[in-house]
C-alpha positions in Angstrom: 41.5 29.1 107.7 41.2 32.6 109.1 44.6 34.2 109.5 45.9 34.8 113.0 48.2 37.6 113.9 51.1 36.9 116.3 53.6 39.5 117.5 57.3 38.4 117.6 59.6 40.8 119.5 63.4 41.1 119.2 66.2 43.7 119.6 68.0 45.1 116.6 71.0 47.4 116.7 71.7 50.2 114.3 74.0 53.3 114.6 71.1 55.0 116.2 69.2 53.4 119.0 66.6 50.8 118.2 64.5 49.2 121.0 62.2 46.2 121.0 58.8 46.3 122.7 59.0 44.4 125.9 56.2 43.1 128.1 56.8 44.5 131.6 56.1 42.6 134.8 54.4 45.6 136.5 52.3 48.6 135.6 51.4 47.6 132.0 48.7 47.6 129.4 48.4 43.9 128.6 46.8 43.0 125.3 44.6 39.9 125.2 42.4 38.5 122.4 39.4 40.7 121.7 36.0 39.7 123.0 33.6 40.7 120.2 30.6 40.6 122.5 32.0 43.4 124.8 31.7 47.0 123.7 32.5 50.5 124.9 29.3 52.6 125.3 31.3 55.7 125.7 34.9 56.6 124.6 35.6 60.3 124.3 38.5 62.7 124.4 37.6 66.4 124.5 39.7 69.5 124.4 38.3 73.0 125.2 39.7 76.4 125.8 38.8 78.4 128.9 37.8 81.9 127.8 40.0 83.9 130.1 43.7 83.9 130.5 45.7 83.3 133.7 48.0 86.3 133.4 50.0 85.6 130.2 48.8 82.0 129.8 45.6 80.3 128.7 44.1 77.1 129.9 43.0 74.1 127.9 40.7 71.6 129.6 41.4 68.0 128.6 38.8 65.4 129.6 38.9 61.7 128.8 35.9 59.5 129.6 35.0 56.0 128.8 32.5 53.3 129.9 32.3 49.6 129.1 29.0 47.8 128.7 29.8 45.6 131.7 32.1 45.4 134.7 35.7 44.5 133.8 38.4 42.8 135.9 40.5 45.8 135.0 39.8 49.1 133.2 42.5 51.4 132.0 42.7 54.6 129.9 45.8 56.2 128.6 45.9 59.6 126.9 48.6 61.7 125.2 48.4 65.4 124.3 50.6 67.0 121.7 51.0 70.7 120.9 52.6 71.8 117.6 54.0 68.3 117.1 55.5 67.7 120.6 54.1 65.9 123.7 53.1 68.3 126.4 51.2 66.1 128.8 49.9 62.6 129.6 47.1 61.1 131.6 46.4 57.5 132.7 43.9 55.9 135.1 43.0 52.4 136.0 40.3 50.7 138.1 39.8 47.1 139.3 36.3 45.7 138.9 35.0 48.8 137.1 33.1 50.0 134.0 33.7 53.7 133.7 36.6 56.1 134.0 36.9 59.8 133.8 40.1 61.9 133.8 40.6 65.7 133.6 43.6 68.0 133.4 44.0 71.7 132.9 47.0 72.5 130.7 48.5 76.0 130.8 50.1 77.1 127.5 51.0 80.4 125.7 51.3 81.2 122.1 49.2 79.8 119.2 49.1 76.0 119.1 47.6 73.0 117.3 46.6 70.6 120.0 46.2 66.9 119.2 45.0 64.3 121.7 44.7 60.6 121.4 43.5 58.1 124.0 43.4 54.3 124.3 40.6 52.8 126.3 40.9 49.1 127.4 39.0 46.6 129.5 40.5 43.3 130.7 37.9 40.6 131.2 38.4 37.4 133.1 36.1 34.3 132.7 37.1 31.0 134.2 40.6 30.4 132.9 40.2 32.7 129.9 41.3 36.3 129.6 39.9 38.6 126.9 40.0 42.3 126.3 38.0 45.1 124.7 39.5 48.3 123.3 38.7 51.6 121.6 40.5 54.8 120.7 39.3 58.4 120.8 40.9 61.7 120.0 40.4 65.4 119.5 42.0 68.4 117.7 41.9 72.0 118.8 43.5 75.1 117.3 44.2 77.9 119.8 45.0 81.4 118.5 46.9 83.4 121.1 48.3 86.5 119.4 48.6 90.2 120.0 47.1 90.6 116.5 44.0 88.6 117.3 41.6 87.8 120.2 42.1 84.6 122.1 40.0 82.0 120.3 39.8 78.3 119.5 38.3 76.1 116.8 38.4 72.5 115.6 37.7 73.2 112.0 38.4 76.6 110.4 35.4 78.4 109.0 36.4 82.0 108.5 39.2 83.2 106.3 41.2 84.3 109.4 40.8 80.8 111.0 41.9 79.2 107.7 45.0 81.3 107.7 45.8 80.4 111.3 45.1 76.7 110.7 47.4 76.7 107.7 50.2 78.4 109.7 49.9 76.0 112.7 49.7 72.9 110.4 52.9 74.0 108.7 54.6 74.6 112.0 53.6 71.1 113.2 54.5 69.4 110.0 58.0 71.0 110.1 58.5 69.3 113.5 57.1 65.9 112.7 58.6 65.7 109.2 62.1 65.8 110.6 61.7 62.2 111.9 60.1 61.1 108.7 63.0 62.6 106.7 65.6 60.9 108.9 63.8 57.5 108.5 63.8 58.1 104.8 67.6 57.8 104.8 67.3 54.4 106.5 64.2 52.7 105.1 62.8 52.8 101.5 59.7 55.0 102.0 57.7 53.3 99.2 57.8 50.0 101.2 55.9 51.4 104.2 52.6 52.8 105.1 53.1 55.8 107.3 50.9 57.7 109.7 51.3 59.7 112.9 49.9 58.4 116.1 46.9 60.8 116.4 45.8 59.4 112.9 45.5 55.9 114.3 42.0 56.7 115.7 40.5 56.2 112.2 41.2 52.5 112.5 38.5 52.2 115.2 36.0 51.8 112.4 38.0 50.4 109.5 40.7 47.7 109.1 44.2 48.4 107.7 44.5 47.8 104.0 44.7 44.0 103.3 44.0 43.1 107.0 40.9 41.8 108.6 39.2 43.7 111.4 40.5 41.1 113.9 44.1 41.4 112.7 43.9 45.2 112.8 42.6 45.1 116.4 45.4 42.7 117.4 48.1 44.9 115.8 46.7 48.1 117.4 46.4 46.4 120.8 50.0 45.1 120.7 51.2 48.5 119.5 49.6 50.3 122.5 51.1 47.7 124.8 54.5 48.6 123.6 53.9 52.3 123.5 52.8 52.3 127.1 55.9 50.6 128.3 58.5 52.1 126.0 57.1 55.6 125.4 54.4 56.6 127.9 56.3 55.4 131.0 59.6 56.7 129.7 62.0 56.5 126.7 65.2 54.4 127.1 68.0 56.3 125.5 71.2 55.0 124.0 73.2 55.6 127.1 70.7 53.5 129.1 69.0 56.4 130.9 65.2 56.7 131.0 63.9 60.1 129.8 60.4 61.5 130.2 58.5 61.5 126.9 57.5 65.1 127.5 58.9 67.3 124.7 59.3 64.4 122.3 57.8 64.5 118.8 54.6 62.9 117.8 55.4 59.2 117.2 55.6 58.2 113.5 54.3 54.8 112.7 55.8 53.0 109.7 54.1 49.7 108.7 55.8 47.5 106.1 53.3 47.0 103.3 53.8 43.2 103.5 52.9 43.5 107.2 56.1 41.8 108.3 57.2 44.5 110.7 56.5 48.0 111.9 58.5 50.9 113.4 57.6 53.6 115.8 59.9 56.7 115.6 60.2 59.7 117.8 62.8 62.3 118.7 63.4 63.0 122.3 63.3 66.5 123.8 67.1 66.7 123.5 67.2 65.6 119.9 68.0 61.9 120.1 66.2 59.7 117.5 64.6 56.6 119.1 63.2 53.8 117.0 61.0 51.0 118.4 60.7 47.9 116.1 58.0 45.3 116.2 58.1 42.2 114.0 54.7 41.0 112.7 54.0 37.4 111.5 50.8 36.3 109.8 50.3 32.6 110.0 47.7 30.5 108.1 
């Protein structure tokens, strides 16, 4: 029989705070079994640099668009934008009885930055007593060079020697930030037992399953992951003292998936330096 993926959720306590993903009663992304007959005709996240500065700052245009091949009971898009390894802005939009969504923000920044955006597009479909869903991710990367030693410029992939130097510098700056959480987790979990990736890298699993998983299992794991991220990261991070903090300024979430697919962790550091770990238990049943 084809394996089915179910998500079991529980709370675990360590010296540092560990939260479980919870399904909220209001304002939530709700994952339902995927309808393989429904598809996104458009799902795109695009970053672009405006050519002129506003005084000392430049502006990045951030556009998120999506369209389903039919009208859904509920359409929702969520997008996260990181700069040099930390969250700088979020977007979300939903529509009842809709097919298409478009969102746009202008983000003012200064200094050279590596921007990484990732979006989750979802449609909730109702038919008689059955509820299904459709989902897709999209993302974009943009290097912006803002220096007194070089003209304001942007690129996605470096082509010139100068751009390659800047890309290398910005990649190192970003890795220094995100590797801190990886190093902290390395003191808690045996790294060899886990697959690890950072949230923007999750987009590649639109087209391919995780190792040793079916496409259906991969989609279910991703859908449940985004459900938890929306409630416990996007809408606010619950800290150890019980307060809810904005995710702005937190590090790019690190996803750790146990190689036997029994559980996964999502790890981030808040803007004020508190390590937060979300844990999700996975069970595969025959």
